[in-house]
N, CA, C and O atoms as a CHARMM CRD file, in Angstrom:
* protein
*
  328
    1    1 MET  N     83.46400 -45.90600 -97.41100 PROA 1      0.00000
    2    1 MET  CA    84.15700 -47.03600 -96.81500 PROA 1      0.00000
    3    1 MET  C     85.20000 -47.55000 -97.79500 PROA 1      0.00000
    4    1 MET  O     84.94500 -47.64100 -98.99600 PROA 1      0.00000
    5    2 PRO  N     86.38100 -47.88800 -97.27400 PROA 2      0.00000
    6    2 PRO  CA    87.37300 -48.48900 -98.15400 PROA 2      0.00000
    7    2 PRO  C     86.98000 -49.91600 -98.50300 PROA 2      0.00000
    8    2 PRO  O     86.29500 -50.59400 -97.73700 PROA 2      0.00000
    9    3 GLU  N     87.41700 -50.35000 -99.65500 PROA 3      0.00000
   10    3 GLU  CA    87.16700 -51.72900-100.05200 PROA 3      0.00000
   11    3 GLU  C     88.09500 -52.65600 -99.27700 PROA 3      0.00000
   12    3 GLU  O     89.11100 -52.21900 -98.73700 PROA 3      0.00000
   13    4 ALA  N     87.74500 -53.91500 -99.22600 PROA 4      0.00000
   14    4 ALA  CA    88.56400 -54.90500 -98.52700 PROA 4      0.00000
   15    4 ALA  C     89.99700 -54.85700 -99.03300 PROA 4      0.00000
   16    4 ALA  O     90.23900 -54.78100-100.23800 PROA 4      0.00000
   17    5 GLY  N     90.94900 -54.90100 -98.09800 PROA 5      0.00000
   18    5 GLY  CA    92.36200 -54.89800 -98.46600 PROA 5      0.00000
   19    5 GLY  C     92.96400 -53.51100 -98.59900 PROA 5      0.00000
   20    5 GLY  O     94.16800 -53.38600 -98.82500 PROA 5      0.00000
   21    6 GLN  N     92.14200 -52.44400 -98.46100 PROA 6      0.00000
   22    6 GLN  CA    92.66200 -51.08600 -98.53000 PROA 6      0.00000
   23    6 GLN  C     92.74000 -50.49600 -97.12900 PROA 6      0.00000
   24    6 GLN  O     91.84000 -50.69800 -96.31400 PROA 6      0.00000
   25    7 ASN  N     93.81700 -49.76700 -96.85200 PROA 7      0.00000
   26    7 ASN  CA    93.94700 -49.07300 -95.58000 PROA 7      0.00000
   27    7 ASN  C     93.31400 -47.69900 -95.71000 PROA 7      0.00000
   28    7 ASN  O     93.47100 -47.04200 -96.73900 PROA 7      0.00000
   29    8 SER  N     92.61100 -47.26100 -94.69600 PROA 8      0.00000
   30    8 SER  CA    92.00900 -45.94000 -94.73200 PROA 8      0.00000
   31    8 SER  C     92.73700 -45.03100 -93.74700 PROA 8      0.00000
   32    8 SER  O     92.55600 -45.13900 -92.53400 PROA 8      0.00000
   33    9 ALA  N     93.55400 -44.14300 -94.28000 PROA 9      0.00000
   34    9 ALA  CA    94.20500 -43.08900 -93.49900 PROA 9      0.00000
   35    9 ALA  C     94.99000 -43.59800 -92.30200 PROA 9      0.00000
   36    9 ALA  O     94.88000 -43.03200 -91.21500 PROA 9      0.00000
   37   10 ILE  N     95.76300 -44.63100 -92.47000 PROA 10     0.00000
   38   10 ILE  CA    96.64200 -45.08700 -91.39800 PROA 10     0.00000
   39   10 ILE  C     97.90400 -44.24900 -91.47800 PROA 10     0.00000
   40   10 ILE  O     98.62000 -44.28700 -92.47800 PROA 10     0.00000
   41   11 THR  N     98.17600 -43.48900 -90.42100 PROA 11     0.00000
   42   11 THR  CA    99.32600 -42.60000 -90.39000 PROA 11     0.00000
   43   11 THR  C    100.53200 -43.34900 -89.85000 PROA 11     0.00000
   44   11 THR  O    100.46300 -43.95800 -88.78200 PROA 11     0.00000
   45   12 THR  N    101.63600 -43.30600 -90.58300 PROA 12     0.00000
   46   12 THR  CA   102.84400 -44.00300 -90.14100 PROA 12     0.00000
   47   12 THR  C    103.95600 -43.04500 -89.75200 PROA 12     0.00000
   48   12 THR  O    104.97600 -43.47200 -89.21100 PROA 12     0.00000
   49   13 ASP  N    103.77700 -41.74900 -90.02000 PROA 13     0.00000
   50   13 ASP  CA   104.77000 -40.75700 -89.61000 PROA 13     0.00000
   51   13 ASP  C    104.08600 -39.41000 -89.42500 PROA 13     0.00000
   52   13 ASP  O    102.89500 -39.26700 -89.70100 PROA 13     0.00000
   53   14 PHE  N    104.84100 -38.43000 -88.95800 PROA 14     0.00000
   54   14 PHE  CA   104.30200 -37.09100 -88.74200 PROA 14     0.00000
   55   14 PHE  C    105.45000 -36.09000 -88.81900 PROA 14     0.00000
   56   14 PHE  O    106.62200 -36.46400 -88.78200 PROA 14     0.00000
   57   15 LEU  N    105.09600 -34.81700 -88.92600 PROA 15     0.00000
   58   15 LEU  CA   106.08900 -33.76300 -89.05900 PROA 15     0.00000
   59   15 LEU  C    106.53100 -33.28400 -87.68900 PROA 15     0.00000
   60   15 LEU  O    105.70600 -32.88600 -86.86700 PROA 15     0.00000
   61   16 LEU  N    107.84300 -33.32200 -87.44400 PROA 16     0.00000
   62   16 LEU  CA   108.44800 -32.82300 -86.21700 PROA 16     0.00000
   63   16 LEU  C    109.16600 -31.52500 -86.54200 PROA 16     0.00000
   64   16 LEU  O    109.94200 -31.46600 -87.49600 PROA 16     0.00000
   65   17 GLU  N    108.91400 -30.47700 -85.75200 PROA 17     0.00000
   66   17 GLU  CA   109.63600 -29.21600 -85.88800 PROA 17     0.00000
   67   17 GLU  C    110.13900 -28.80400 -84.51500 PROA 17     0.00000
   68   17 GLU  O    109.36300 -28.74100 -83.56100 PROA 17     0.00000
   69   18 VAL  N    111.43300 -28.52400 -84.40800 PROA 18     0.00000
   70   18 VAL  CA   112.03900 -28.03600 -83.17600 PROA 18     0.00000
   71   18 VAL  C    112.60600 -26.66000 -83.49200 PROA 18     0.00000
   72   18 VAL  O    113.41100 -26.50500 -84.41100 PROA 18     0.00000
   73   19 VAL  N    112.17400 -25.64800 -82.71100 PROA 19     0.00000
   74   19 VAL  CA   112.53300 -24.25700 -82.98000 PROA 19     0.00000
   75   19 VAL  C    113.04200 -23.59900 -81.71300 PROA 19     0.00000
   76   19 VAL  O    112.42800 -23.72100 -80.65300 PROA 19     0.00000
   77   20 THR  N    114.17800 -22.89200 -81.82100 PROA 20     0.00000
   78   20 THR  CA   114.69400 -22.05800 -80.73600 PROA 20     0.00000
   79   20 THR  C    114.42000 -20.60300 -81.10900 PROA 20     0.00000
   80   20 THR  O    113.99500 -20.33800 -82.23300 PROA 20     0.00000
   81   21 PRO  N    114.64800 -19.66200 -80.21400 PROA 21     0.00000
   82   21 PRO  CA   114.46500 -18.25200 -80.58300 PROA 21     0.00000
   83   21 PRO  C    115.38300 -17.82000 -81.73200 PROA 21     0.00000
   84   21 PRO  O    115.06000 -16.87700 -82.45600 PROA 21     0.00000
   85   22 GLU  N    116.51100 -18.49200 -81.90500 PROA 22     0.00000
   86   22 GLU  CA   117.47600 -18.10800 -82.93200 PROA 22     0.00000
   87   22 GLU  C    117.26600 -18.80400 -84.27700 PROA 22     0.00000
   88   22 GLU  O    117.54600 -18.22000 -85.32400 PROA 22     0.00000
   89   23 ARG  N    116.77400 -20.05400 -84.25700 PROA 23     0.00000
   90   23 ARG  CA   116.71300 -20.79400 -85.52100 PROA 23     0.00000
   91   23 ARG  C    115.79300 -22.00300 -85.42400 PROA 23     0.00000
   92   23 ARG  O    115.37000 -22.40800 -84.34000 PROA 23     0.00000
   93   24 GLN  N    115.50100 -22.56100 -86.58200 PROA 24     0.00000
   94   24 GLN  CA   114.76600 -23.82100 -86.66600 PROA 24     0.00000
   95   24 GLN  C    115.80600 -24.93900 -86.64100 PROA 24     0.00000
   96   24 GLN  O    116.68600 -24.98000 -87.50000 PROA 24     0.00000
   97   25 VAL  N    115.71600 -25.84100 -85.66800 PROA 25     0.00000
   98   25 VAL  CA   116.71800 -26.89000 -85.46900 PROA 25     0.00000
   99   25 VAL  C    116.41300 -28.12400 -86.30400 PROA 25     0.00000
  100   25 VAL  O    117.30600 -28.67300 -86.94800 PROA 25     0.00000
  101   26 VAL  N    115.15800 -28.56400 -86.29900 PROA 26     0.00000
  102   26 VAL  CA   114.76000 -29.78000 -87.02200 PROA 26     0.00000
  103   26 VAL  C    113.41300 -29.55200 -87.69300 PROA 26     0.00000
  104   26 VAL  O    112.49900 -28.99700 -87.08300 PROA 26     0.00000
  105   27 THR  N    113.28900 -29.96800 -88.91900 PROA 27     0.00000
  106   27 THR  CA   112.01000 -30.09900 -89.61000 PROA 27     0.00000
  107   27 THR  C    112.12800 -31.40000 -90.38200 PROA 27     0.00000
  108   27 THR  O    112.80600 -31.47200 -91.40700 PROA 27     0.00000
  109   28 GLU  N    111.45800 -32.42900 -89.87500 PROA 28     0.00000
  110   28 GLU  CA   111.63000 -33.75600 -90.46600 PROA 28     0.00000
  111   28 GLU  C    110.40200 -34.61300 -90.20700 PROA 28     0.00000
  112   28 GLU  O    109.73500 -34.45700 -89.18500 PROA 28     0.00000
  113   29 ARG  N    110.10500 -35.51500 -91.12700 PROA 29     0.00000
  114   29 ARG  CA   109.04400 -36.49600 -90.92400 PROA 29     0.00000
  115   29 ARG  C    109.63100 -37.63400 -90.09800 PROA 29     0.00000
  116   29 ARG  O    110.67400 -38.18800 -90.44700 PROA 29     0.00000
  117   30 VAL  N    108.96100 -37.98000 -89.00800 PROA 30     0.00000
  118   30 VAL  CA   109.46600 -38.97800 -88.07100 PROA 30     0.00000
  119   30 VAL  C    108.36200 -39.97100 -87.73200 PROA 30     0.00000
  120   30 VAL  O    107.19000 -39.72400 -88.01300 PROA 30     0.00000
  121   31 ASP  N    108.74300 -41.10200 -87.12100 PROA 31     0.00000
  122   31 ASP  CA   107.71700 -42.06000 -86.70500 PROA 31     0.00000
  123   31 ASP  C    107.63300 -42.23600 -85.19800 PROA 31     0.00000
  124   31 ASP  O    106.79900 -43.00700 -84.72400 PROA 31     0.00000
  125   32 ALA  N    108.47900 -41.53900 -84.41900 PROA 32     0.00000
  126   32 ALA  CA   108.38000 -41.55800 -82.95800 PROA 32     0.00000
  127   32 ALA  C    109.24700 -40.44500 -82.38000 PROA 32     0.00000
  128   32 ALA  O    110.29400 -40.10800 -82.93100 PROA 32     0.00000
  129   33 VAL  N    108.79100 -39.87500 -81.24800 PROA 33     0.00000
  130   33 VAL  CA   109.54400 -38.82800 -80.54800 PROA 33     0.00000
  131   33 VAL  C    109.46700 -39.08500 -79.05700 PROA 33     0.00000
  132   33 VAL  O    108.42300 -39.48400 -78.54200 PROA 33     0.00000
  133   34 ARG  N    110.56900 -38.85900 -78.36400 PROA 34     0.00000
  134   34 ARG  CA   110.63400 -38.88200 -76.89600 PROA 34     0.00000
  135   34 ARG  C    111.30100 -37.57100 -76.51400 PROA 34     0.00000
  136   34 ARG  O    112.41400 -37.29800 -76.96300 PROA 34     0.00000
  137   35 ALA  N    110.63900 -36.74200 -75.68300 PROA 35     0.00000
  138   35 ALA  CA   111.11100 -35.38500 -75.43300 PROA 35     0.00000
  139   35 ALA  C    111.04300 -35.01800 -73.95200 PROA 35     0.00000
  140   35 ALA  O    110.20200 -35.53600 -73.21800 PROA 35     0.00000
  141   36 PRO  N    111.93800 -34.11600 -73.51400 PROA 36     0.00000
  142   36 PRO  CA   111.91600 -33.63800 -72.12700 PROA 36     0.00000
  143   36 PRO  C    110.94300 -32.47100 -71.98200 PROA 36     0.00000
  144   36 PRO  O    111.29700 -31.33400 -72.29100 PROA 36     0.00000
  145   37 GLY  N    109.73800 -32.73300 -71.52200 PROA 37     0.00000
  146   37 GLY  CA   108.75000 -31.67700 -71.33100 PROA 37     0.00000
  147   37 GLY  C    108.98500 -30.90700 -70.05100 PROA 37     0.00000
  148   37 GLY  O    109.78800 -31.31600 -69.21200 PROA 37     0.00000
  149   38 SER  N    108.29300 -29.79900 -69.89600 PROA 38     0.00000
  150   38 SER  CA   108.46600 -28.96900 -68.70500 PROA 38     0.00000
  151   38 SER  C    107.93900 -29.64900 -67.44100 PROA 38     0.00000
  152   38 SER  O    108.31100 -29.25500 -66.33600 PROA 38     0.00000
  153   39 VAL  N    107.07800 -30.66400 -67.58200 PROA 39     0.00000
  154   39 VAL  CA   106.57800 -31.40000 -66.41300 PROA 39     0.00000
  155   39 VAL  C    106.95200 -32.87800 -66.47700 PROA 39     0.00000
  156   39 VAL  O    106.32100 -33.70300 -65.81500 PROA 39     0.00000
  157   40 GLY  N    107.96600 -33.22100 -67.26300 PROA 40     0.00000
  158   40 GLY  CA   108.42000 -34.60300 -67.37200 PROA 40     0.00000
  159   40 GLY  C    108.54900 -35.04900 -68.81500 PROA 40     0.00000
  160   40 GLY  O    108.04800 -34.39200 -69.72800 PROA 40     0.00000
  161   41 GLU  N    109.22500 -36.17200 -69.01300 PROA 41     0.00000
  162   41 GLU  CA   109.44600 -36.69400 -70.35800 PROA 41     0.00000
  163   41 GLU  C    108.13800 -37.23300 -70.93200 PROA 41     0.00000
  164   41 GLU  O    107.31000 -37.77800 -70.20300 PROA 41     0.00000
  165   42 PHE  N    107.95600 -37.07400 -72.25500 PROA 42     0.00000
  166   42 PHE  CA   106.75900 -37.58500 -72.90300 PROA 42     0.00000
  167   42 PHE  C    107.11500 -38.14500 -74.26900 PROA 42     0.00000
  168   42 PHE  O    108.14900 -37.79900 -74.84100 PROA 42     0.00000
  169   43 GLY  N    106.26200 -39.00200 -74.78600 PROA 43     0.00000
  170   43 GLY  CA   106.45800 -39.60400 -76.09500 PROA 43     0.00000
  171   43 GLY  C    105.28800 -39.30800 -77.01300 PROA 43     0.00000
  172   43 GLY  O    104.16400 -39.08800 -76.56300 PROA 43     0.00000
  173   44 VAL  N    105.57400 -39.30600 -78.32100 PROA 44     0.00000
  174   44 VAL  CA   104.54300 -39.07200 -79.32700 PROA 44     0.00000
  175   44 VAL  C    104.73800 -40.08900 -80.44600 PROA 44     0.00000
  176   44 VAL  O    105.85900 -40.31700 -80.90200 PROA 44     0.00000
  177   45 LEU  N    103.63800 -40.69800 -80.88300 PROA 45     0.00000
  178   45 LEU  CA   103.62800 -41.66600 -81.97400 PROA 45     0.00000
  179   45 LEU  C    102.67600 -41.17800 -83.06700 PROA 45     0.00000
  180   45 LEU  O    101.90300 -40.25000 -82.82800 PROA 45     0.00000
  181   46 PRO  N    102.71200 -41.77500 -84.25200 PROA 46     0.00000
  182   46 PRO  CA   101.77900 -41.38500 -85.31300 PROA 46     0.00000
  183   46 PRO  C    100.32600 -41.42900 -84.82900 PROA 46     0.00000
  184   46 PRO  O     99.98600 -42.20200 -83.93300 PROA 46     0.00000
  185   47 SER  N     99.48900 -40.61000 -85.41900 PROA 47     0.00000
  186   47 SER  CA    98.06500 -40.46100 -85.10000 PROA 47     0.00000
  187   47 SER  C     97.81800 -39.72500 -83.79000 PROA 47     0.00000
  188   47 SER  O     96.67400 -39.63200 -83.34600 PROA 47     0.00000
  189   48 HSD  N     98.86800 -39.20200 -83.16100 PROA 48     0.00000
  190   48 HSD  CA    98.71900 -38.37500 -81.96900 PROA 48     0.00000
  191   48 HSD  C     98.08100 -37.05600 -82.38300 PROA 48     0.00000
  192   48 HSD  O     98.23900 -36.62800 -83.52600 PROA 48     0.00000
  193   49 GLU  N     97.37100 -36.41400 -81.48200 PROA 49     0.00000
  194   49 GLU  CA    96.82300 -35.09600 -81.77400 PROA 49     0.00000
  195   49 GLU  C     97.96400 -34.11900 -82.04700 PROA 49     0.00000
  196   49 GLU  O     99.07100 -34.29600 -81.53700 PROA 49     0.00000
  197   50 ARG  N     97.69800 -33.10000 -82.84400 PROA 50     0.00000
  198   50 ARG  CA    98.69500 -32.06700 -83.09400 PROA 50     0.00000
  199   50 ARG  C     99.11600 -31.45000 -81.77300 PROA 50     0.00000
  200   50 ARG  O     98.30300 -31.32300 -80.85800 PROA 50     0.00000
  201   51 LEU  N    100.38100 -31.06400 -81.66800 PROA 51     0.00000
  202   51 LEU  CA   100.91800 -30.61400 -80.39200 PROA 51     0.00000
  203   51 LEU  C    101.95800 -29.52900 -80.61100 PROA 51     0.00000
  204   51 LEU  O    102.85600 -29.67300 -81.44100 PROA 51     0.00000
  205   52 ILE  N    101.82900 -28.44700 -79.86400 PROA 52     0.00000
  206   52 ILE  CA   102.88600 -27.43300 -79.76900 PROA 52     0.00000
  207   52 ILE  C    103.12200 -27.24300 -78.28800 PROA 52     0.00000
  208   52 ILE  O    102.18800 -26.94700 -77.54300 PROA 52     0.00000
  209   53 THR  N    104.37000 -27.41100 -77.84400 PROA 53     0.00000
  210   53 THR  CA   104.67600 -27.34000 -76.42600 PROA 53     0.00000
  211   53 THR  C    106.08200 -26.80700 -76.21600 PROA 53     0.00000
  212   53 THR  O    106.86400 -26.70600 -77.16100 PROA 53     0.00000
  213   54 SER  N    106.39700 -26.47100 -74.98700 PROA 54     0.00000
  214   54 SER  CA   107.75700 -26.05800 -74.66700 PROA 54     0.00000
  215   54 SER  C    108.51700 -27.27400 -74.13600 PROA 54     0.00000
  216   54 SER  O    107.93000 -28.20200 -73.58100 PROA 54     0.00000
  217   55 LEU  N    109.82300 -27.24400 -74.32100 PROA 55     0.00000
  218   55 LEU  CA   110.68400 -28.32600 -73.84100 PROA 55     0.00000
  219   55 LEU  C    111.59700 -27.80100 -72.75400 PROA 55     0.00000
  220   55 LEU  O    111.98100 -26.63200 -72.75000 PROA 55     0.00000
  221   56 ASP  N    111.93200 -28.67600 -71.84200 PROA 56     0.00000
  222   56 ASP  CA   112.91400 -28.36600 -70.81600 PROA 56     0.00000
  223   56 ASP  C    114.26500 -28.85500 -71.31500 PROA 56     0.00000
  224   56 ASP  O    114.35000 -29.43100 -72.39900 PROA 56     0.00000
  225   57 THR  N    115.31200 -28.63800 -70.54700 PROA 57     0.00000
  226   57 THR  CA   116.62200 -29.15200 -70.94200 PROA 57     0.00000
  227   57 THR  C    116.62400 -30.67300 -70.84100 PROA 57     0.00000
  228   57 THR  O    115.90700 -31.25100 -70.02400 PROA 57     0.00000
  229   58 GLY  N    117.42200 -31.30500 -71.66500 PROA 58     0.00000
  230   58 GLY  CA   117.51100 -32.76100 -71.68200 PROA 58     0.00000
  231   58 GLY  C    117.72000 -33.27200 -73.09300 PROA 58     0.00000
  232   58 GLY  O    118.06700 -32.50600 -73.99300 PROA 58     0.00000
  233   59 MET  N    117.51100 -34.56000 -73.28700 PROA 59     0.00000
  234   59 MET  CA   117.75300 -35.20400 -74.56900 PROA 59     0.00000
  235   59 MET  C    116.43800 -35.44100 -75.30700 PROA 59     0.00000
  236   59 MET  O    115.52700 -36.07100 -74.76900 PROA 59     0.00000
  237   60 LEU  N    116.33800 -34.94000 -76.53600 PROA 60     0.00000
  238   60 LEU  CA   115.20000 -35.20800 -77.40700 PROA 60     0.00000
  239   60 LEU  C    115.62300 -36.33100 -78.35100 PROA 60     0.00000
  240   60 LEU  O    116.66900 -36.25300 -78.99400 PROA 60     0.00000
  241   61 ARG  N    114.80300 -37.37100 -78.42600 PROA 61     0.00000
  242   61 ARG  CA   115.09800 -38.51200 -79.30500 PROA 61     0.00000
  243   61 ARG  C    113.98500 -38.62300 -80.32900 PROA 61     0.00000
  244   61 ARG  O    112.80800 -38.50400 -79.98900 PROA 61     0.00000
  245   62 TYR  N    114.35400 -38.85000 -81.58600 PROA 62     0.00000
  246   62 TYR  CA   113.33600 -39.09900 -82.59900 PROA 62     0.00000
  247   62 TYR  C    113.82900 -40.15500 -83.56500 PROA 62     0.00000
  248   62 TYR  O    115.02800 -40.30700 -83.79800 PROA 62     0.00000
  249   63 ARG  N    112.86300 -40.88700 -84.12500 PROA 63     0.00000
  250   63 ARG  CA   113.19000 -42.01600 -84.99800 PROA 63     0.00000
  251   63 ARG  C    112.56600 -41.80100 -86.36800 PROA 63     0.00000
  252   63 ARG  O    111.40800 -41.40200 -86.49100 PROA 63     0.00000
  253   64 THR  N    113.36500 -42.07700 -87.39600 PROA 64     0.00000
  254   64 THR  CA   112.91100 -42.01000 -88.78000 PROA 64     0.00000
  255   64 THR  C    113.31600 -43.30100 -89.47000 PROA 64     0.00000
  256   64 THR  O    114.50600 -43.56200 -89.64900 PROA 64     0.00000
  257   65 ILE  N    112.34500 -44.10400 -89.85600 PROA 65     0.00000
  258   65 ILE  CA   112.57700 -45.37800 -90.54400 PROA 65     0.00000
  259   65 ILE  C    113.69000 -46.17600 -89.86100 PROA 65     0.00000
  260   65 ILE  O    114.63700 -46.62000 -90.51100 PROA 65     0.00000
  261   66 GLY  N    113.56500 -46.35100 -88.54900 PROA 66     0.00000
  262   66 GLY  CA   114.50600 -47.17100 -87.80500 PROA 66     0.00000
  263   66 GLY  C    115.78700 -46.49100 -87.38200 PROA 66     0.00000
  264   66 GLY  O    116.56100 -47.08700 -86.63200 PROA 66     0.00000
  265   67 THR  N    116.05400 -45.26400 -87.82600 PROA 67     0.00000
  266   67 THR  CA   117.26200 -44.54000 -87.44800 PROA 67     0.00000
  267   67 THR  C    116.94700 -43.61500 -86.28500 PROA 67     0.00000
  268   67 THR  O    116.05800 -42.77100 -86.39300 PROA 67     0.00000
  269   68 LEU  N    117.66200 -43.75800 -85.17300 PROA 68     0.00000
  270   68 LEU  CA   117.45800 -42.93600 -83.99200 PROA 68     0.00000
  271   68 LEU  C    118.37900 -41.72600 -84.04700 PROA 68     0.00000
  272   68 LEU  O    119.57800 -41.86000 -84.29200 PROA 68     0.00000
  273   69 SER  N    117.80900 -40.53700 -83.81600 PROA 69     0.00000
  274   69 SER  CA   118.58800 -39.30100 -83.77300 PROA 69     0.00000
  275   69 SER  C    118.40700 -38.67100 -82.40100 PROA 69     0.00000
  276   69 SER  O    117.33900 -38.77700 -81.79800 PROA 69     0.00000
  277   70 LEU  N    119.45500 -38.01400 -81.91000 PROA 70     0.00000
  278   70 LEU  CA   119.43800 -37.37400 -80.59500 PROA 70     0.00000
  279   70 LEU  C    119.79400 -35.90700 -80.73400 PROA 70     0.00000
  280   70 LEU  O    120.67700 -35.54400 -81.51100 PROA 70     0.00000
  281   71 ILE  N    119.10300 -35.06400 -79.97500 PROA 71     0.00000
  282   71 ILE  CA   119.42500 -33.64300 -79.90200 PROA 71     0.00000
  283   71 ILE  C    119.44100 -33.27200 -78.43000 PROA 71     0.00000
  284   71 ILE  O    118.48900 -33.56700 -77.70800 PROA 71     0.00000
  285   72 HSD  N    120.50700 -32.63100 -77.97700 PROA 72     0.00000
  286   72 HSD  CA   120.55300 -32.15000 -76.60200 PROA 72     0.00000
  287   72 HSD  C    119.87900 -30.78500 -76.55000 PROA 72     0.00000
  288   72 HSD  O    120.28000 -29.85800 -77.25400 PROA 72     0.00000
  289   73 ILE  N    118.85800 -30.67000 -75.71800 PROA 73     0.00000
  290   73 ILE  CA   118.14600 -29.41000 -75.53400 PROA 73     0.00000
  291   73 ILE  C    118.79100 -28.72300 -74.33500 PROA 73     0.00000
  292   73 ILE  O    118.65600 -29.18800 -73.20400 PROA 73     0.00000
  293   74 SER  N    119.49100 -27.61500 -74.58200 PROA 74     0.00000
  294   74 SER  CA   120.24200 -26.95200 -73.50400 PROA 74     0.00000
  295   74 SER  C    119.57000 -25.67700 -73.00800 PROA 74     0.00000
  296   74 SER  O    120.04500 -25.05200 -72.06000 PROA 74     0.00000
  297   75 GLU  N    118.46500 -25.29000 -73.64400 PROA 75     0.00000
  298   75 GLU  CA   117.70500 -24.12300 -73.20700 PROA 75     0.00000
  299   75 GLU  C    116.24800 -24.36400 -73.54000 PROA 75     0.00000
  300   75 GLU  O    115.94300 -25.18300 -74.40700 PROA 75     0.00000
  301   76 PRO  N    115.33100 -23.66100 -72.86300 PROA 76     0.00000
  302   76 PRO  CA   113.91700 -23.84500 -73.19500 PROA 76     0.00000
  303   76 PRO  C    113.67800 -23.64500 -74.69500 PROA 76     0.00000
  304   76 PRO  O    114.19600 -22.70700 -75.30200 PROA 76     0.00000
  305   77 THR  N    112.89000 -24.54000 -75.27000 PROA 77     0.00000
  306   77 THR  CA   112.69000 -24.61200 -76.71700 PROA 77     0.00000
  307   77 THR  C    111.23700 -24.91900 -77.00800 PROA 77     0.00000
  308   77 THR  O    110.53100 -25.44100 -76.14500 PROA 77     0.00000
  309   78 ARG  N    110.78000 -24.60600 -78.20400 PROA 78     0.00000
  310   78 ARG  CA   109.41700 -24.96100 -78.62900 PROA 78     0.00000
  311   78 ARG  C    109.46900 -26.16500 -79.56500 PROA 78     0.00000
  312   78 ARG  O    110.38500 -26.31300 -80.37400 PROA 78     0.00000
  313   79 LEU  N    108.46500 -27.00900 -79.42900 PROA 79     0.00000
  314   79 LEU  CA   108.37400 -28.22600 -80.23600 PROA 79     0.00000
  315   79 LEU  C    106.98800 -28.27300 -80.85600 PROA 79     0.00000
  316   79 LEU  O    105.98500 -28.07000 -80.17100 PROA 79     0.00000
  317   80 GLY  N    106.93600 -28.54500 -82.16600 PROA 80     0.00000
  318   80 GLY  CA   105.66000 -28.70400 -82.83900 PROA 80     0.00000
  319   80 GLY  C    105.60500 -30.03800 -83.55000 PROA 80     0.00000
  320   80 GLY  O    106.56500 -30.43100 -84.21200 PROA 80     0.00000
  321   81 MET  N    104.48900 -30.74100 -83.41800 PROA 81     0.00000
  322   81 MET  CA   104.30500 -32.00800 -84.12000 PROA 81     0.00000
  323   81 MET  C    102.96700 -31.98000 -84.80600 PROA 81     0.00000
  324   81 MET  O    101.92800 -31.81400 -84.16700 PROA 81     0.00000
  325   82 ILE  N    102.99900 -32.14600 -86.12400 PROA 82     0.00000
  326   82 ILE  CA   101.78000 -32.05000 -86.92200 PROA 82     0.00000
  327   82 ILE  C    101.59000 -33.35600 -87.69100 PROA 82     0.00000
  328   82 ILE  O    100.61900 -33.50000 -88.43400 PROA 82     0.00000
């Protein structure tokens, strides 16, 4: 047990990887993701279960320390979040 005043394993970010058949597009630690999934848009926050999924076309948004970044997904792509 942690002592009073200590946080025990509170996750504030996670690793985002976006990969196409040709190259790795993004590998970055982020604190939120909003992505176009094959069955609809979905979001991921810290402490989410690990996830590898395919993406549909659309806009992928991710945030790192308050900075929002956008990537247009123009072809089916794989996304990994660890």
